[in-house]
SEKE-538839 format. One line per field, with one value per residue (C-alpha): residue number from 1; chain; residue in three letters; x, y, z. Coordinates in Angstrom, 3 decimals. Each point is the difference from the previous one (the first is absolute). Example, Ala and Ser with C-alpha at 12.3 -4.5 7.8 and 13.67 -1.06 7.14 Angstrom:
2
num c(1	2)
chaine c(A	A)
residu c(ALA	SER)
u c(12.300	1.370)
v c(-4.500	3.440)
w c(7.800	-0.660)
//
This chain:
361
num c(1	2	3	4	5	6	7	8	9	10	11	12	13	14	15	16	17	18	19	20	21	22	23	24	25	26	27	28	29	30	31	32	33	34	35	36	37	38	39	40	41	42	43	44	45	46	47	48	49	50	51	52	53	54	55	56	57	58	59	60	61	62	63	64	65	66	67	68	69	70	71	72	73	74	75	76	77	78	79	80	81	82	83	84	85	86	87	88	89	90	91	92	93	94	95	96	97	98	99	100	101	102	103	104	105	106	107	108	109	110	111	112	113	114	115	116	117	118	119	120	121	122	123	124	125	126	127	128	129	130	131	132	133	134	135	136	137	138	139	140	141	142	143	144	145	146	147	148	149	150	151	152	153	154	155	156	157	158	159	160	161	162	163	164	165	166	167	168	169	170	171	172	173	174	175	176	177	178	179	180	181	182	183	184	185	186	187	188	189	190	191	192	193	194	195	196	197	198	199	200	201	202	203	204	205	206	207	208	209	210	211	212	213	214	215	216	217	218	219	220	221	222	223	224	225	226	227	228	229	230	231	232	233	234	235	236	237	238	239	240	241	242	243	244	245	246	247	248	249	250	251	252	253	254	255	256	257	258	259	260	261	262	263	264	265	266	267	268	269	270	271	272	273	274	275	276	277	278	279	280	281	282	283	284	285	286	287	288	289	290	291	292	293	294	295	296	297	298	299	300	301	302	303	304	305	306	307	308	309	310	311	312	313	314	315	316	317	318	319	320	321	322	323	324	325	326	327	328	329	330	331	332	333	334	335	336	337	338	339	340	341	342	343	344	345	346	347	348	349	350	351	352	353	354	355	356	357	358	359	360	361)
chaine c(A	A	A	A	A	A	A	A	A	A	A	A	A	A	A	A	A	A	A	A	A	A	A	A	A	A	A	A	A	A	A	A	A	A	A	A	A	A	A	A	A	A	A	A	A	A	A	A	A	A	A	A	A	A	A	A	A	A	A	A	A	A	A	A	A	A	A	A	A	A	A	A	A	A	A	A	A	A	A	A	A	A	A	A	A	A	A	A	A	A	A	A	A	A	A	A	A	A	A	A	A	A	A	A	A	A	A	A	A	A	A	A	A	A	A	A	A	A	A	A	A	A	A	A	A	A	A	A	A	A	A	A	A	A	A	A	A	A	A	A	A	A	A	A	A	A	A	A	A	A	A	A	A	A	A	A	A	A	A	A	A	A	A	A	A	A	A	A	A	A	A	A	A	A	A	A	A	A	A	A	A	A	A	A	A	A	A	A	A	A	A	A	A	A	A	A	A	A	A	A	A	A	A	A	A	A	A	A	A	A	A	A	A	A	A	A	A	A	A	A	A	A	A	A	A	A	A	A	A	A	A	A	A	A	A	A	A	A	A	A	A	A	A	A	A	A	A	A	A	A	A	A	A	A	A	A	A	A	A	A	A	A	A	A	A	A	A	A	A	A	A	A	A	A	A	A	A	A	A	A	A	A	A	A	A	A	A	A	A	A	A	A	A	A	A	A	A	A	A	A	A	A	A	A	A	A	A	A	A	A	A	A	A	A	A	A	A	A	A	A	A	A	A	A	A	A	A	A	A	A	A	A	A	A	A	A	A	A	A	A	A	A	A	A	A	A	A	A	A	A	A	A	A	A	A	A	A	A	A	A	A)
residu c(UNK	UNK	UNK	UNK	UNK	UNK	UNK	UNK	UNK	UNK	UNK	UNK	UNK	UNK	UNK	UNK	UNK	UNK	UNK	UNK	UNK	UNK	UNK	UNK	UNK	UNK	UNK	UNK	UNK	UNK	UNK	UNK	UNK	UNK	UNK	UNK	UNK	UNK	UNK	UNK	UNK	UNK	UNK	UNK	UNK	UNK	UNK	UNK	UNK	UNK	UNK	UNK	UNK	UNK	UNK	UNK	UNK	UNK	UNK	UNK	UNK	UNK	UNK	UNK	UNK	UNK	UNK	UNK	UNK	UNK	UNK	UNK	UNK	UNK	UNK	UNK	UNK	UNK	UNK	UNK	UNK	UNK	UNK	UNK	UNK	UNK	UNK	UNK	UNK	UNK	UNK	UNK	UNK	UNK	UNK	UNK	UNK	UNK	UNK	UNK	UNK	UNK	UNK	UNK	UNK	UNK	UNK	UNK	UNK	UNK	UNK	UNK	UNK	UNK	UNK	UNK	UNK	UNK	UNK	UNK	UNK	UNK	UNK	UNK	UNK	UNK	UNK	UNK	UNK	UNK	UNK	UNK	UNK	UNK	UNK	UNK	UNK	UNK	UNK	UNK	UNK	UNK	UNK	UNK	UNK	UNK	UNK	UNK	UNK	UNK	UNK	UNK	UNK	UNK	UNK	UNK	UNK	UNK	UNK	UNK	UNK	UNK	UNK	UNK	UNK	UNK	UNK	UNK	UNK	UNK	UNK	UNK	UNK	UNK	UNK	UNK	UNK	UNK	UNK	UNK	UNK	UNK	UNK	UNK	UNK	UNK	UNK	UNK	UNK	UNK	UNK	UNK	UNK	UNK	UNK	UNK	UNK	UNK	UNK	UNK	UNK	UNK	UNK	UNK	UNK	UNK	UNK	UNK	UNK	UNK	UNK	UNK	UNK	UNK	UNK	UNK	UNK	UNK	UNK	UNK	UNK	UNK	UNK	UNK	UNK	UNK	UNK	UNK	UNK	UNK	UNK	UNK	UNK	UNK	UNK	UNK	UNK	UNK	UNK	UNK	UNK	UNK	UNK	UNK	UNK	UNK	UNK	UNK	UNK	UNK	UNK	UNK	UNK	UNK	UNK	UNK	UNK	UNK	UNK	UNK	UNK	UNK	UNK	UNK	UNK	UNK	UNK	UNK	UNK	UNK	UNK	UNK	UNK	UNK	UNK	UNK	UNK	UNK	UNK	UNK	UNK	UNK	UNK	UNK	UNK	UNK	UNK	UNK	UNK	UNK	UNK	UNK	UNK	UNK	UNK	UNK	UNK	UNK	UNK	UNK	UNK	UNK	UNK	UNK	UNK	UNK	UNK	UNK	UNK	UNK	UNK	UNK	UNK	UNK	UNK	UNK	UNK	UNK	UNK	UNK	UNK	UNK	UNK	UNK	UNK	UNK	UNK	UNK	UNK	UNK	UNK	UNK	UNK	UNK	UNK	UNK	UNK	UNK	UNK	UNK	UNK	UNK	UNK	UNK	UNK	UNK	UNK	UNK	UNK	UNK	UNK	UNK	UNK	UNK	UNK	UNK	UNK	UNK	UNK	UNK	UNK)
u c(51.692	1.588	1.298	3.612	1.957	3.269	0.910	2.350	1.579	1.686	1.202	2.007	1.271	1.188	-1.927	2.029	-0.476	-3.690	-0.477	1.886	-2.260	-3.176	1.119	0.568	-3.396	-1.771	1.687	-1.646	-3.430	-0.047	-2.345	-0.127	2.471	-0.189	1.769	0.361	-0.906	0.090	3.640	-0.661	0.564	1.509	-0.319	3.335	-1.030	-3.400	1.668	2.012	-3.195	-1.645	2.797	-0.605	-3.755	0.428	2.295	-2.353	-2.993	1.946	0.143	-3.733	0.499	-2.391	1.571	-1.737	1.679	-0.174	-1.296	-1.353	-1.536	3.516	0.841	-3.181	1.062	3.675	-0.910	-2.947	-2.539	-3.750	-1.565	-2.867	2.391	2.323	1.133	3.622	0.132	-1.505	2.505	2.827	-1.219	-1.252	-2.742	-0.992	0.974	0.268	-1.093	2.339	-1.818	-3.376	-2.395	-3.418	-1.860	-1.905	3.234	0.882	-3.525	0.316	3.449	-1.478	-2.120	3.055	-0.471	3.373	-0.862	2.729	-0.280	-0.214	1.815	-0.783	2.107	-1.438	2.257	-1.249	-2.794	-2.351	-3.475	1.694	-1.354	-3.540	0.137	1.042	-2.699	-2.601	0.851	-0.955	3.309	0.495	0.902	1.563	2.807	0.466	2.608	1.971	3.600	1.602	3.045	3.491	2.104	3.819	0.435	0.153	-3.093	-2.096	-1.739	-3.695	-1.353	-1.854	-3.179	0.186	0.910	-3.027	-2.450	1.061	0.239	-3.383	-1.505	1.269	-1.077	-3.464	-0.372	1.425	3.173	3.335	2.690	3.795	2.662	3.784	2.556	3.628	3.105	2.724	2.674	-0.985	2.035	-2.244	-3.518	-1.461	1.567	3.468	-0.922	0.428	-1.455	-2.269	-3.163	-3.048	-3.625	-0.451	2.625	-0.004	1.148	3.242	2.990	-2.157	0.823	-1.836	-2.041	-1.209	-1.189	-1.931	-1.517	-1.335	-1.490	-1.672	-1.277	-1.933	-2.227	0.071	2.918	-0.074	3.383	3.356	2.793	3.673	0.668	3.799	2.747	1.399	-1.469	2.138	-1.201	-0.264	-2.358	-2.027	-0.191	-0.974	-2.703	-1.399	-0.128	-1.743	-2.746	-2.428	-3.512	0.722	2.216	3.113	1.884	3.678	0.889	3.213	-0.618	0.999	2.749	-0.815	-3.746	-1.869	-1.443	-3.663	0.646	1.929	-2.857	-2.515	2.040	0.925	-2.419	-3.278	-2.015	-0.588	-2.776	-0.659	-3.105	-2.842	-0.130	3.368	1.883	2.164	2.680	0.351	-0.995	-1.514	0.186	-2.014	-0.455	3.169	-1.402	-2.880	2.152	2.527	-2.373	1.508	3.595	2.392	1.375	2.975	0.979	2.768	1.752	-2.606	1.597	-1.743	-2.189	0.968	-1.715	0.638	0.595	-1.573	-1.610	-1.297	-1.908	1.307	-2.163	0.178	-2.664	-2.394	-2.788	2.317	2.866	1.357	-1.562	2.282	0.300	1.896	0.640	-1.126	0.876	2.686	-1.334	1.078	0.239	-2.066	2.772	-2.444	0.582	2.764	1.775	1.025	1.059	-0.253	-1.140	3.080	0.430	-0.669	-3.427	-1.313	-1.903	-2.087	-1.647	-1.817	-1.919	-1.099	-3.788	-2.497	-0.307	2.980	1.988	3.793	2.973	3.247	3.351	3.393	2.224	3.178	2.301)
v c(-14.797	3.114	2.709	0.868	3.223	1.734	3.515	2.384	3.137	1.909	2.774	-2.617	-2.147	0.117	-0.705	-3.032	-1.817	0.852	-1.352	-3.198	-0.460	0.629	-2.528	-2.703	0.665	-0.066	-3.319	-1.488	1.381	2.951	2.667	2.813	2.781	2.337	3.372	2.695	3.372	1.680	0.912	1.574	3.747	1.048	-0.624	-1.845	-2.580	-0.347	-0.844	-2.726	-1.535	0.171	-2.104	-2.796	0.137	-0.256	-3.017	-1.745	0.640	-1.551	-3.221	0.176	0.989	2.497	2.805	1.653	3.024	1.096	3.561	2.462	3.476	1.495	-1.595	1.390	3.425	-0.207	-1.199	2.409	-2.800	0.407	-3.126	0.344	-0.456	-3.014	0.055	0.676	-3.407	-1.789	1.727	-1.276	-3.553	-0.631	-2.546	1.720	2.233	-0.995	2.653	-0.429	2.895	0.786	2.886	0.451	-2.854	1.781	0.729	-3.716	-0.783	2.516	-1.384	-3.491	1.226	1.070	-0.802	-1.792	-3.001	0.908	-1.956	2.037	-2.039	0.750	-0.605	-3.036	0.233	3.310	-1.575	2.996	0.373	1.386	-2.728	0.280	3.756	-0.429	-2.626	2.433	2.243	-2.788	-0.594	-2.169	-3.212	-1.493	2.552	-0.182	-2.437	-0.240	-0.550	-0.254	1.977	-1.382	0.714	0.399	0.454	-3.228	-0.609	2.654	-2.387	-0.583	-2.851	-2.968	1.131	3.470	-1.500	-2.283	2.650	2.702	-2.329	-1.543	3.496	0.224	-3.531	0.734	2.438	-2.491	2.045	-1.335	0.043	-0.054	-0.338	0.049	-2.713	0.678	-1.416	-1.180	0.629	3.532	2.977	3.039	1.386	3.509	1.218	-0.217	-2.659	-3.643	-2.399	-1.794	1.392	-2.195	0.920	-2.341	0.177	-3.747	-0.492	1.922	-2.327	-2.948	-1.520	1.989	-2.965	-0.747	3.595	-0.420	-3.329	1.605	2.976	-2.263	-2.319	2.848	0.008	3.806	0.991	0.048	1.615	-0.550	2.505	-0.258	3.312	0.316	-0.232	-2.104	-3.386	-2.847	-2.037	-3.006	1.944	1.134	-3.588	-1.326	2.650	-0.933	-3.679	0.862	2.125	-2.797	-0.275	-3.083	0.227	-2.147	-0.917	-0.908	-3.023	-1.750	-3.673	-3.034	-1.978	-3.221	0.571	-2.803	0.847	-0.040	2.330	2.355	-0.047	0.803	3.018	1.495	-1.262	0.579	3.203	0.312	1.803	0.702	-1.694	2.311	-1.295	1.555	-1.296	2.310	-2.711	-0.836	0.742	-3.185	-0.965	-3.194	-0.989	-2.110	-2.415	-0.693	-0.240	-2.354	-2.030	-3.443	1.099	-0.958	3.259	-1.029	2.058	2.547	2.348	0.056	2.947	2.530	2.306	3.680	2.845	-0.266	-3.764	-1.895	-3.282	-2.933	-2.338	-3.565	-3.119	-0.331	2.731	-2.259	2.184	3.058	-1.701	2.248	3.202	3.071	2.334	3.262	0.526	3.305	-0.669	-2.110	-3.353	-3.508	-2.552	-3.123	-1.927	-0.593	3.277	0.260	3.361	0.240	3.635	3.513	3.374	2.238	2.390	3.172	-1.284	-1.559	3.193	-0.449	-3.029	2.331	1.511	-3.111	0.034	-2.878	-1.582	2.002	-1.749	-0.227	-1.877	-1.298	0.467	-1.537	2.852	0.737	2.477)
w c(-41.397	1.540	-2.319	0.765	-0.127	0.803	1.102	-1.807	1.499	-2.873	2.318	1.964	-2.899	-3.594	-3.176	-1.124	3.306	0.059	-3.530	0.892	3.037	-1.974	-2.616	2.624	1.583	-3.370	-0.834	3.096	-1.001	2.419	-1.329	2.561	0.793	2.967	-0.233	2.622	-1.533	3.406	-0.668	-3.427	0.293	-3.347	-3.746	-0.286	2.594	-1.658	-3.332	1.712	1.365	-3.444	-1.540	2.513	-0.536	-3.768	0.313	2.454	-2.260	-2.879	2.011	0.726	3.631	1.563	2.023	2.929	1.573	3.632	0.032	2.557	0.010	0.115	-3.373	-1.525	1.241	-1.049	-3.537	-0.214	-0.576	0.464	1.500	-2.504	-2.931	0.239	-3.629	1.007	1.735	-2.995	-2.286	2.236	-0.600	3.528	0.620	3.227	2.875	3.644	2.475	2.952	1.613	-1.480	-0.312	1.600	-1.713	-2.741	-1.902	-0.065	-1.187	-2.835	-0.936	-0.333	-2.925	-2.004	-3.736	-0.238	2.169	2.507	3.243	3.193	2.636	3.645	3.097	1.810	3.059	1.407	2.051	-0.251	-1.522	-3.131	-2.289	1.358	-0.537	-3.656	-0.530	1.331	-2.984	-2.446	-1.828	-3.072	1.859	-3.132	0.334	3.792	1.363	3.246	1.068	3.418	1.130	0.620	3.093	-0.104	3.778	1.986	2.190	-1.814	-2.411	0.584	2.104	-1.459	1.764	-1.555	-3.374	0.021	1.193	-2.454	-3.003	0.736	-0.314	-3.585	-0.902	1.398	-2.891	-2.515	-0.566	-1.273	2.689	0.204	2.682	0.150	0.723	0.798	-1.670	2.377	-2.648	-1.037	1.177	-0.400	-0.109	-0.240	3.256	1.539	2.574	-1.046	2.564	-2.435	-1.555	0.724	0.553	2.983	2.728	0.587	-3.610	0.500	-0.700	-1.095	-3.399	-2.661	-1.227	3.541	0.376	-3.246	1.006	3.149	-1.857	-2.567	2.712	1.648	-3.091	0.074	-2.248	-3.801	-0.812	1.730	-0.561	0.972	1.728	0.057	-2.636	-1.364	0.821	-1.339	-2.959	2.318	2.270	-3.018	-1.258	3.453	0.293	-3.416	1.028	3.291	-1.541	-0.807	1.383	2.130	3.070	-0.462	3.170	-0.190	2.099	0.997	-0.675	2.057	-1.770	-1.879	-0.066	-1.881	-3.429	1.064	2.931	-2.317	-2.475	2.738	1.079	-3.348	-2.650	1.802	0.400	3.742	1.795	3.637	1.378	0.913	3.592	0.826	3.042	2.093	0.023	-3.679	-3.576	-1.450	-3.685	-0.209	-3.657	-0.049	2.578	-2.419	-3.126	1.608	2.145	0.563	-0.585	2.794	1.389	2.082	3.032	-0.722	2.431	2.811	1.845	2.253	-2.065	-0.354	-1.814	-3.738	-0.046	-2.912	1.010	-2.033	2.272	-0.019	-0.367	3.792	-0.026	-1.950	-1.509	-0.041	-1.857	-2.759	1.340	-0.106	2.962	0.418	3.705	1.531	3.652	1.687	1.217	0.852	-2.786	0.701	-1.800	-2.850	-1.929	-2.610	-0.114	-3.649	-0.253	1.389	-1.335	-0.275	2.913	-2.035	-1.055	3.218	0.872	-3.182	1.621	2.400	-2.922	-1.903	-0.075	0.073	-3.479	-1.281	-2.729	0.241	-1.414	1.472	-1.701	0.798	1.150	-1.888	1.736)
//
C-alpha cells in the first residue's frame, strides 16, 4: 500500500491553516510531509518551520525538507554534521540540487538515521555516481520533482526510465500528485503541480492510481495547498495495492452480472489481446447459467462486456474493450470505464489483478 503525504509551505501560509491541514491528513492516515527549505534565509522563518515540524511529529508524520547547497551555506551547516536537522525534528533532507557524490555518501552515514532523499527527475548519472562512493543504502531514498508551469512536467518515458534506475538499487521512491482545488505552491505560478505532465488536471485519485500501477512508486505526496478533505479521502481510498477501475454501469443489470462485476477479483489473462482485456474466471464459476443478451451495441474503448450464452463456451467471460470493433450481437455491454480512467487500461499487464467499482459522481 502506498504511503501518502502532503506539502506545507509556512512562508506562504499561516500556522492555524497549516495545523488544520495536517490534522485532516493525519486523520486519513497520511504520514509524510514535504517542506520547502529552499526559501529559508533567516532565523525567524526557521522558527516558523520548526513549529510545523513539531506539530507533524506529534501526529506521527515524518517530515522531509527540500534543501540545497545554498541552504547549507546560509545556515552555516557542514554536510558532515547533520545534527541541526535532527534537532529540528526532520526525518530526512531532500537534495533538490546535490553535491559531487561523495558528500551525499558521507551524509548517508549520519548517526541520526536521517534519510538523504535524492532528486529522481534530473535524468543524469547522479545516482550512479553516489552509488560508486558506497553510501549507506538504508538511508538513501528518491523523490521526483513537481512542475508548476503547464507543459513542463516530465514525460511518462522519462518518468519510467529515471525511476527504474532507483528501483534497480532497491531504493524507496516518491512522486507528486496535484490537487485541482488547491490555490498555491512554493512559487507564484499556479497551473497545477504534478510530477508527470499528463497528470495535470486529472482527478487526484486517478493520478495516484497511475503512479501505483507503474509498480515503481512507494510514496505519493500532494504537492500544492490546500487539497480538499474530499480529495484527501479519495486519495486514501485509491492507495491500495490492487488497481480499482470506476465504471458507469448499465441500468437494471441482473444480480449475477452485478456480482460478477463487483464481487469478483479480476485478472488479465497472460495471453493478452490487443483488442480486449479478458477476465475469464466468471465463465467457469457460472457455467450453465443463462446469460441473456443485454445492450449489444458497437464496442468502444473502455466498454465492459459480459459474454452472453449465445457465445456458448465463453458465456459469462468479462472483457474490457481496448479498441473499437463491431459487436457480433452476442456480446452484452454492461458498463463503461469512466473517461478519466480509460488511459489506465493501456498499462494493465498480463496476469495483473484489478477490481471494478460502481462510479459515484
